N, C-alpha and C positions, 0 to 999 in steps of 0.2 A: 383763390378760394380761402374763405375764412377757416381758422383752426377748428371752430365748433362745428362747421358744416362738414369738414373732413371726417371728424369723429362720428358724426351722425351717419354718414354714408357707410363707414366701416361697420357700424352696429347694424345697419339695415341689411348689408350683405351677409353678415354673420347670422342674422335672423332668418334670411332666406335659406341658407344652408341647413339650419336646424329644422326649418319647416318642411323641407323636402327630404329630410333624413340623410343628407350628405354627411359622410364622416369627417370629423376633424381629428387628424391623427394625434394631435397633442392632448386630446381629451381622453385617450384610450385608458381604460382601467388596468391594462396590463403593461407594466413598465418594460422598456427595452433594456436588457442586460448586455453591457459591453464587455468583451473579452480582449485583454491585451497581455503581452508577455509580462511576467512579474515585475521586471525592472520598470515598466511603464504603468503599473497600477493593478495588474491582475484583473479580477472581476469587479465590475462597477454597475450596480451595488453588489457587495459581497455578503450582505445579510438580507435574507428573504423571510417573510412571515407567512404562515399558512395555518389552516385549521384542520384538525384530524377529521377524516371522512369526507372532506370537501375537495373537489378538483382544484388543483393549483395550475393556472395557466401561465406559461413562461414564454418569453420571446428573447432570442439571443442574436447577437451579431458580433463579428470580429473586426477590430480596428487595425489589425496587422496581418497575422499569419493564421493558418488553420489551427483551431483549437478543438478540444473534445470536452464533452460534459457528461458526468455521471455522478450519482449519489452513492456514497459508501454504504456497504452492507445491504444493498438492494439488488434484486434480480432485474436488471434492465440493460438494454443495449446502449453502448456508448453513442452519443449524439455528436456529430460533427458540426462545428460552428465555423462557417465560411466567411472570409472577408467580404464586406459589402453586401451580404445577403442576410435576410432575417429567417431564423429557424424557430418554429413553434413547437412547444412541448407541453404536455399535460401530465401531471403526476398526482397521485392520491396517496396520502399517508394514513395508515390505519391507527397509528399510535402517536400521542404527543411526545415531544422530545426535541433534542438538538441533533440534526443530521448534517453531515459534512458533504459538500459537493466539491468536485475537483476536476482539473484538466487531465484528459487522458492522452493528450498528444505531447510528444517531446518538442516543446515550443521554444526552449531556451535553457540557459545554464541554471536558472532558478525556477525551472518548470515545477518542481515539487512543492514550491510554496504557493502555487496558484490554487488556493482553496477558499471556500466560503462556507457559510452555514445557513441552514433552513430551520427556523424556529417554528415548531408545530405546536399549537395550543389546542386545548379542548380535551375531551375524554376519548378513550379508545372506542373504535368502531369494530364492526365484524371483521375478524382476521381472515375470513374466507373471501374477501373481495379480490378483484383481479389486478390489484396494483403491482403484484409481483414481489411484494415486500416479504422479508424473512426476519420478523422480530426475534431478537436474541435476548435471553435473560441476562441481566447484569451479573457478572461474577468477578471475583478477585483473581487477577492473573496469577499463574502458578509461580512466577519469579518473585512476586510479592509474598505469597504464602510461604515460600521457601527462604525468604529473606536474603535473596541473592543480590550481590553488588554487581550489577551487569556492566559497570564501568571499570571494574578492577581487572588487571591482567589475568588471563586464563590460559596461558600457553601450556601445552602438553610437554612434560619433561622427556618423554620417549615417543618416537613416531616410527611407523613401520618403514622398512626398506623399500618394499613394493606395495602397490595398491591392494588393500585387503579385499578379499572376494568372499561372497556368501555361498558360493558354489561348493557343494560337498561338505558343508558344515552341519547339516541337519542332524546327522547321526551323532556327532560330537556333542551337540546341544542336548539331545535326548539322553545320552549316557551321563551327562553331568547335571541333569535336572536344572537347567538354566532358566531363570525367570524371564519370560517373554512378555510380561504384562506392560501396558502403556505407562503405568506408574513407575516401574523400574526403568524403562527406557527414557522417559522424559526427565527424570530427576538426576540422571548421571551423565557425565561426559563419556565419550568413547574411551578415553584413557583411564577413567575410573573403573570402567568395566574390565578393561584389559588388565589393570592392576589387580582387581579382585580375582581374576582367573589365574593369578600367579601361584595359587595353592594347588593347581591341577597339574597333570603330567603333560599338558600341551606345550608345544614349542611356542616361541614368541609369534611366529608367523601364523600358527594355528589359532592362537588366542586372538589375534587381530581379525582373522577370518570369522571367528565366532562372534566378535563384536559386529562385524558387517552383517552377519546373519540375523542378529538381534535387531539391528536397525532396519533391515529389509522386512522383518516380520511385523514391524509396526507401521508399515505403509502398504500401499497397493499401487498397481500400475496406473489406475485411474487417478489416485491422489498425486502421484508424481507428474502425471500429465497436467493436472490442474495447477500444481505448484510450478511447473515449468512455464505454463502460460502466464501465470502471475509474474514470474521472474522476468520473462521476456518483455512484458508490457510495462513493468514498473521498476525493474532493478537493473536490467542489462545496459541501459544508457550510461550508468556510472560503473557498475561492477563488471561489465563485459559479457558478451554472449556465452563465453565459456567460464565465467566466474573468476577470471584472473585479475580483476581490478583494473581492466584496461578498456573501459567503455568509451564511447565517443565524447563524453564530458569529463573523463578522468583527468586528463592533462590540464584542462581549464580549471577544474576544481582545485587541484594541487597548486597551480600557479597563483590563483586568487588567494588561497590560504597563506602561501608563503609571502606574498606581497603585503597582505594586510597585517601579518605579524611583524613585518619589518617596519611598516609605517605606523602601526597602531591605529589604523583607521577602519571603521566599519565593523560593528560588533557581529553582524550576520556573516560578513565575509571571513572574519577571523575564525569562525567555527568550521570553515571548509577545510577538509583534508583529503588526501588521496583515498579513493574507495578501497574497502577491504578486499583482499585477495582470498576468495573462498577455496582456491586450490591449495592454499598453504596448510599442510597437515598440522604443523605446530600450533597454529591458532585454532583451527576448526576442531581438532580431536581433543582439545582441552575445554571445549564449550559444550554444555549440556543442551538438549532441546529446549528446556525451560528457559535457559539463558538466552538462546537465540530468539525464541519467541518474544522474550522481554525486550530485546533490542528492536525487534520489528514493531511491537506494540507502542513502545515509548519513543523510539528514535534514539540516536546517539548523541549524548551530551558531549560537546567539544568536537563534534564532527559535522559533516554536512548531511548526515543521515536523517531524513524526515521521520515523523511519527505516522504510523499506519494503523494505529488502533481503532480509529473511527472510520477507516476505509475498508479493511478486510474483516470478514467474519472470523469467528474462532476457528472454524474448520479450515478456512483458507490459510490462516497463519500456520497451522500445523502442517498443511500440505506444502507450504513454502519452505518451512523448516526441513521437512523430509527431502525436498528437492535439493536444498543446499548441501546436505550430506552426500548426495549422489556425486558431487565433485570429488569426494574422498573414497567412496566405496564402490566396488563393482557388484551390482545386484543382478542376480540370475534372471535374465529375460525382461528386466524392467528399466534398465538404465536408458536415459534419453540420448 
């Protein structure tokens, strides 16, 4: 068969498919997004374009293990991406902007770097649409306003002998006219408040208990539950279920960091360090809520701590901060 005749037959067959409406999968207007562990590429493509107010149709498949998909700062259920199967999803964005999507499954050591962006163009649409979106006003983080150096050491020079408890401290707070406002709580470390109470007649144990009461007064059981869920989903793999820095990836992170520092290879690997121990009172009681929120928002420079500012809402970050302090304080009726 001549080459020209073969080409003609191929074109005729293609024309028949188009005439009867048979789909040609490679002409689909919805690209297939592949998910792989970060070491093998992550999301491909990892940049998606959309228009505000218009449905965005997405198709996903995994090339290796089970992954999860979600978009930061949106009310949506995590979507599982299964190996060898195609998952369809439709999203609508009410406002233009840059949105971060991420993997919600613990898929590997560098799981946290498995992120991409959705560039949404156009003008804002009706915010009452059913997309589940929660647009948040842009604001300057508190750690920036306070000019905090969140990378500087912040160890508490004095720590309690026993775990501070908020139980039975309400009367002491009332007698001393202690400030229970969120501004006071967020801008001071527990040790700073303990030190400020040194002018009172309270013993050191009582002062620490008052600190615990102030910290409990600035959260709720619901907020701690939400913070605990965020911690379990996003933090426990490294920091451990009980906050002791002993998560399933902790040893691997430390080993990779030590190895890369010895060989001076791999800038990303050199940043990895053993996860922080949230049960360590010296470290935690010297950190203010604003400082902890800053670390969550920006991530840790010189560590393996990723940036969560484009993933969590402002409310979620404060809930997570409150939960982290529950590793230090005994809250009456609300500890997890």
